[in-house]
C-alpha positions in Angstrom: 53.2 -47.8 11.9 54.3 -44.4 10.9 52.4 -41.3 12.1 52.6 -37.5 11.8 50.6 -35.2 14.1 49.8 -31.6 14.6 47.8 -29.6 17.0 45.7 -26.4 16.6 45.4 -23.9 19.4 41.9 -22.4 20.3 40.8 -20.1 23.2 39.9 -22.9 25.6 40.7 -26.3 23.8 43.2 -28.1 21.5 42.4 -29.9 18.2 44.8 -32.7 17.7 45.2 -34.4 14.4 46.8 -37.7 13.4 48.0 -38.2 9.8 48.9 -41.7 8.7 52.1 -42.1 6.6 51.5 -45.8 5.4 48.5 -47.8 4.5 47.0 -50.8 6.4 44.2 -53.2 5.4 43.1 -54.7 8.8 41.0 -53.0 11.5 42.8 -51.0 14.1 41.7 -49.3 17.4 43.0 -45.9 18.3 42.9 -44.7 21.9 44.4 -41.5 23.4 44.8 -41.0 27.1 45.6 -38.1 29.4 48.8 -39.5 30.7 48.6 -37.7 34.1 45.1 -38.9 34.9 44.9 -42.0 32.7 41.5 -40.7 31.4 40.7 -42.0 28.0 40.2 -39.0 25.8 39.4 -40.6 22.5 38.6 -44.1 21.1 37.7 -45.1 17.5 37.8 -48.1 15.2 39.8 -47.7 11.9 38.7 -50.2 9.4 41.6 -49.7 6.8 43.5 -46.9 5.2 44.6 -46.9 1.5 47.5 -45.1 -0.1 45.0 -42.9 -1.8 43.6 -41.9 1.6 47.1 -40.9 2.7 47.8 -39.0 -0.5 44.5 -37.1 0.1 45.6 -36.1 3.6 43.3 -38.5 5.5 43.5 -37.9 9.3 41.7 -38.4 12.6 41.1 -35.5 14.9 39.8 -34.9 18.3 39.7 -31.9 20.8 40.4 -31.7 24.5 40.8 -29.2 27.2 43.9 -27.1 27.2 44.5 -28.2 30.8 45.8 -31.5 29.5 49.5 -31.5 29.6 50.6 -34.9 28.2 48.9 -37.6 26.1 49.5 -41.1 25.2 48.6 -42.3 21.7 48.0 -46.1 21.4 47.0 -48.1 18.3 46.2 -51.8 18.4 45.5 -54.2 15.5 43.4 -57.3 16.3 46.3 -58.9 18.2 48.9 -56.4 19.6 49.8 -52.8 20.1 51.5 -51.6 16.9 52.1 -47.8 18.0 52.5 -46.3 21.3 53.9 -42.8 21.9 53.9 -40.1 24.8 53.4 -36.7 23.6 54.1 -33.4 25.5 51.4 -30.9 24.6 53.8 -28.0 25.6 56.3 -29.1 22.8 53.5 -29.7 20.3 52.2 -26.2 20.9 55.6 -24.5 20.8 56.0 -22.4 17.6 58.7 -23.4 15.2 60.6 -20.7 13.2 62.4 -21.9 10.1 64.8 -19.6 8.5 66.2 -21.6 5.6 68.0 -19.3 3.3 70.8 -21.0 1.3 74.1 -19.4 0.8 73.9 -16.7 -1.8 70.1 -16.0 -1.1 70.4 -13.9 2.0 73.2 -12.3 4.1 73.7 -12.2 7.9 71.7 -8.9 8.1 68.6 -10.6 6.7 68.7 -13.1 9.5 68.9 -10.2 12.0 65.8 -8.7 10.6 63.9 -11.8 11.7 64.5 -11.2 15.5 61.5 -8.9 16.1 59.3 -11.6 14.7 60.7 -14.3 16.9 60.1 -11.9 20.0 56.5 -11.2 18.9 55.7 -14.9 18.4 57.2 -15.8 21.8 55.2 -13.1 23.6 52.1 -13.8 21.7 52.1 -17.6 22.4 53.4 -17.2 25.9 56.3 -19.5 25.4 59.7 -19.7 24.0 60.0 -20.8 20.4 62.2 -23.3 18.5 64.4 -21.9 15.9 65.9 -23.8 12.8 68.6 -21.8 11.1 72.0 -21.7 9.4 73.3 -18.8 11.5 73.2 -19.8 15.2 75.5 -16.9 16.3 72.8 -14.4 15.8 70.3 -16.1 18.2 72.8 -16.6 21.2 71.4 -15.9 24.7 68.1 -14.9 23.2 65.4 -15.1 26.0 62.8 -15.7 23.5 64.3 -19.0 22.1 64.0 -22.4 23.9 65.8 -24.6 21.2 68.1 -23.8 18.4 68.7 -26.3 15.7 71.6 -25.6 13.3 71.4 -26.4 9.6 74.4 -27.5 7.6 75.2 -26.3 4.1 74.2 -29.9 3.0 70.7 -29.6 4.3 68.1 -29.0 1.6 64.6 -27.9 2.2 63.0 -31.4 1.6 65.4 -33.0 4.2 64.7 -30.2 6.6 61.0 -30.7 6.5 61.4 -34.5 6.9 64.1 -34.3 9.6 62.0 -32.0 11.8 58.6 -33.3 10.7 57.4 -29.9 9.6 54.9 -30.9 6.8 51.8 -31.0 9.0 53.1 -28.8 11.9 50.4 -26.2 12.6 52.6 -23.8 14.3 55.4 -23.6 11.7 56.5 -20.1 10.7 58.6 -20.3 7.6 60.4 -16.9 7.4 61.7 -15.4 4.1 61.1 -18.7 2.3 62.3 -19.8 -1.1 59.8 -20.7 -3.9 61.1 -24.2 -3.4 59.1 -24.5 -0.2 55.7 -24.0 -1.7 55.0 -27.7 -2.5 56.0 -28.5 1.1 54.0 -25.9 2.8 50.9 -24.4 1.2 51.1 -21.3 3.4 54.5 -20.3 2.1 54.9 -16.9 0.5 57.6 -16.5 -2.2 59.7 -13.4 -1.5 60.5 -12.0 -4.9 62.3 -8.7 -4.3 64.2 -7.9 -1.1 64.6 -4.2 -2.1 61.0 -2.8 -2.3 60.1 -3.3 1.4 61.2 -3.7 5.0 62.4 -7.2 5.4 61.2 -7.2 9.1 57.7 -6.7 7.9 58.1 -9.3 5.1 59.0 -11.9 7.7 56.1 -10.8 9.9 53.8 -11.1 6.9 54.9 -14.7 6.5 53.4 -15.3 10.0 50.2 -13.3 9.1 50.8 -10.1 11.0 52.6 -6.8 10.9 55.0 -5.2 13.4 54.4 -1.9 15.1 57.2 0.7 15.2 58.1 -0.4 18.8 58.2 -4.0 17.7 60.6 -3.4 14.7 63.4 -2.9 17.3 66.1 -5.6 16.8 67.6 -7.1 20.0 70.9 -9.0 20.3 72.2 -10.6 23.4 75.9 -10.7 23.4 78.3 -12.7 25.5 80.3 -10.8 28.1 83.0 -8.5 26.7 86.6 -9.8 26.6 88.6 -6.5 27.2 90.6 -5.1 24.4 92.9 -2.1 24.7 90.9 0.6 23.1 91.0 4.4 23.2 88.6 6.0 25.7 86.7 7.6 22.8 86.8 6.5 19.2 85.1 6.1 15.8 84.6 2.6 14.3 84.9 1.9 10.6 84.2 -1.3 8.7 86.3 -1.2 5.5 84.5 -4.2 4.1 85.4 -5.5 0.6 82.1 -5.9 -1.2 80.6 -5.4 -4.7 81.0 -2.0 -6.4 77.5 -1.0 -5.2 78.6 -1.0 -1.5 82.3 -0.4 -1.7 84.2 2.8 -2.7 87.7 1.2 -2.3 90.8 1.3 -0.1 91.8 4.9 -1.2 88.6 6.4 0.1 88.7 4.4 3.3 92.3 5.6 3.9 91.2 9.2 3.2 88.6 8.9 6.0 91.1 7.5 8.4 93.7 10.2 7.5 91.4 13.1 7.8 89.9 11.9 11.1 93.3 11.3 12.6 94.4 14.8 11.4 91.5 16.1 13.6 92.8 14.0 16.5 89.9 11.6 16.4 90.9 8.0 17.1 89.8 5.3 14.6 89.2 1.6 15.3 88.8 -0.6 12.1 87.0 -3.9 12.3 86.8 -6.7 9.7 86.9 -10.3 9.1 90.0 -12.1 7.7 90.4 -11.5 3.9 87.2 -9.4 3.8 88.6 -5.9 4.5 90.7 -3.1 2.8 94.0 -2.7 4.5 94.3 0.8 6.0 96.9 2.5 8.0 95.9 4.0 11.3 98.1 6.5 13.0 95.7 7.2 16.0 93.5 4.3 17.2 93.7 0.6 16.4 93.3 -1.7 13.4 91.6 -4.7 14.6 90.8 -6.1 11.2 91.5 -9.8 10.9 92.4 -10.1 14.6 90.8 -12.8 16.7 89.8 -10.4 19.5 86.9 -9.0 17.3 86.1 -12.0 15.2 82.8 -12.9 16.7 79.5 -11.1 16.9 79.7 -10.5 20.6 83.1 -8.8 20.6 82.1 -6.8 17.6 78.8 -5.7 19.3 80.8 -4.5 22.4 83.4 -2.6 20.3 80.5 -0.9 18.5 78.5 -0.1 21.5 81.4 1.5 23.4 82.2 3.7 20.3 81.3 7.2 19.8 80.3 6.6 16.2 80.3 4.0 13.5 80.8 4.7 9.8 79.6 1.8 7.4 77.9 0.7 4.3 74.7 -1.3 4.5 76.2 -4.7 5.6 75.3 -7.3 8.2 77.4 -5.4 10.7 75.4 -2.3 10.0 72.3 -4.2 11.0 74.1 -5.5 14.1 75.1 -1.9 15.0 71.5 -1.1 15.1 71.1 -3.1 18.2 73.5 -0.8 20.0 73.1 2.7 21.2 75.9 4.1 19.1 75.7 7.0 16.5 75.7 5.4 13.0 76.9 7.1 9.8 75.5 5.1 6.9 77.1 5.6 3.6 74.3 5.9 1.1 73.8 3.7 -2.0 71.1 3.1 -4.6 69.0 1.0 -2.0 66.4 3.2 -0.1 67.9 3.3 3.3 64.5 3.2 5.0 64.0 -0.5 4.3 67.1 -1.5 6.4 67.2 1.5 8.9 67.5 0.3 12.4 64.6 1.0 14.7 65.7 2.1 18.2 63.3 3.4 20.8 60.5 3.1 18.2 62.1 5.3 15.6 64.2 4.6 12.5 65.9 8.1 12.8 67.5 7.7 16.3 71.3 8.2 16.1 71.2 7.6 12.5 72.8 9.9 9.9 72.6 9.0 6.3 75.5 10.5 4.3 74.0 11.0 0.8 75.7 11.5 -2.6 74.6 13.4 -5.6 71.9 11.1 -6.8 69.0 10.0 -4.5 66.9 8.1 -7.1 67.4 4.9 -5.1 67.1 3.0 -8.4 67.4 -0.5 -6.7 64.3 0.3 -4.7 62.4 2.4 -7.2 59.8 0.7 -9.3 60.3 3.3 -12.1 63.4 1.3 -13.0 61.8 -2.2 -12.6 60.4 -4.3 -15.4 57.1 -6.0 -15.3 56.3 -9.7 -16.0 52.6 -10.5 -15.4 52.0 -10.0 -11.7 55.7 -9.6 -10.8 58.1 -6.7 -10.7 61.6 -7.6 -12.2 64.3 -5.7 -10.3 67.2 -4.0 -12.2 70.5 -5.7 -12.2 72.5 -5.3 -9.0 76.0 -3.8 -8.9 74.9 -1.6 -11.9 73.4 1.9 -12.0 69.9 1.8 -13.5 70.3 5.3 -14.6 73.3 4.4 -16.8 75.9 6.4 -14.8 79.5 4.9 -15.1 79.8 5.2 -11.4 77.4 5.3 -8.2 76.7 8.9 -7.8 74.5 7.9 -4.9 77.5 7.3 -2.8 79.0 10.4 -1.0 82.5 11.6 -1.2 85.0 10.7 1.6 85.3 14.3 2.5 81.5 14.6 3.0 81.6 11.6 5.3 84.5 13.1 7.3 82.7 16.4 7.6 79.7 14.7 9.1 81.6 12.6 11.6 83.9 15.6 12.7 80.7 17.9 13.2 79.1 15.2 15.4 82.4 14.6 17.2 82.6 18.2 18.2 79.0 18.3 19.4 79.3 15.5 21.9 
C-alpha cells in the first residue's frame, strides 16, 4: 500500500493527513499510535477507496497534541498488516525550502537572495530547515539549515516532487518557482519579471510574508581562509566576461588597473577560469583563474579583507554584500535598488553606485515595458530600450577610478 502524508501546525495541536496513492476494494482498518507511550491516537474502518477518490484528493485526517514526538501508522486488511511505518513528527514539521531554477533561469546571485527567507523560516518555526537546491556551495556552514539535498542538471521538477514526496507537504516553500510548478503545487506563484522588484521580497512573498529591512541582510558562512600572499591594503576587481549590458571590455578594466597602480593603489583581480578579461597588474596580484580563489569561501575572505571592491552586478557582487567591504557598483540599466546589499539594516552602507550619463534604468522602468493582459512584458535584455547604440548608463573608467581614489585617500 502506498501512502503520502502531510501535517499542519496549529498553536497547540497538529492535524495529520493521510493521502492514499492506490485504490483497494476490501475493508481496511487504520490505527495510529503514539510510539513512545503506545497510546492509540486514532482508529477507523476504511471500506474501500476508488481511483476516483484518489484523483479527488481523498484523505483521512486526525489531530493530536503537539507533545507527541513519534507516531506509528498501521493499516490492516481482513487478514494481515499491509502497511506499517514509524514517523518522526519533528521531521514532518520541518520546513522544506525548494529552490529549483534550471540553468539559464537564474544566476548564483539569485540563490543568495533566498538566504534571508531561509533564516526567517528557521527562526519562525523554531527549527532548522531542509533545503533542496542546485547550488550547495551557497548554503555551506549555514546554522539555519539541517539538511541540504543537491539537485543535478538532470532533475526535472516532476521528478523532484516525486523523489522528495513534496506534492502534499504542507510546509513546502517553493522559492522563485517556474510556471511549470503550478500543476504540482497550487500555491506556486509564477515569477514573471526579475527586474521590477527586490528578489529577496519576491522569495518571501512565495512564503506568504515580507522581510523587514533588518531581515534583508544576506548571511554567508565561509570555510576558514587558506592564506594567500596579498598586499596589506588593496582594491579588488572582478573583470568578469558577460553580456554587453554588464561588461565594458578588457580595455576599460585595464585602464582602471593602470590608473589605480599609477596612484600606488594595489589591485587584486579575481575571476573563474575562462570567464575573465586578462589584465596586467603592476602593483598587486592577478588571481584570475587560480585555484587559491576558485571557491566562494576563498573569494569571500579576499573580498572581506579588501579596502574596496569594484564590480558589475554579478553573483560575486551579491556575495560581497555579505562582507564589510566598501563596494563600488558599476551602474547599468537595471535599477540598483533591487539588488543592493542590505547591511546593518541599510542598502546604502558602504555602497557607492558609480553612474553614467543615463539613469532611466530602462530594464526596471515600466515606461519601456509592453503590456499583455495582466502581464508586463519586459524589454529585450542586452539592448538599450531608449535606442542608444551603447549603454550610456555605464560610467567611464575614469569616473570609477576617481571614485575609488577619493575613497582610498579618505580611509
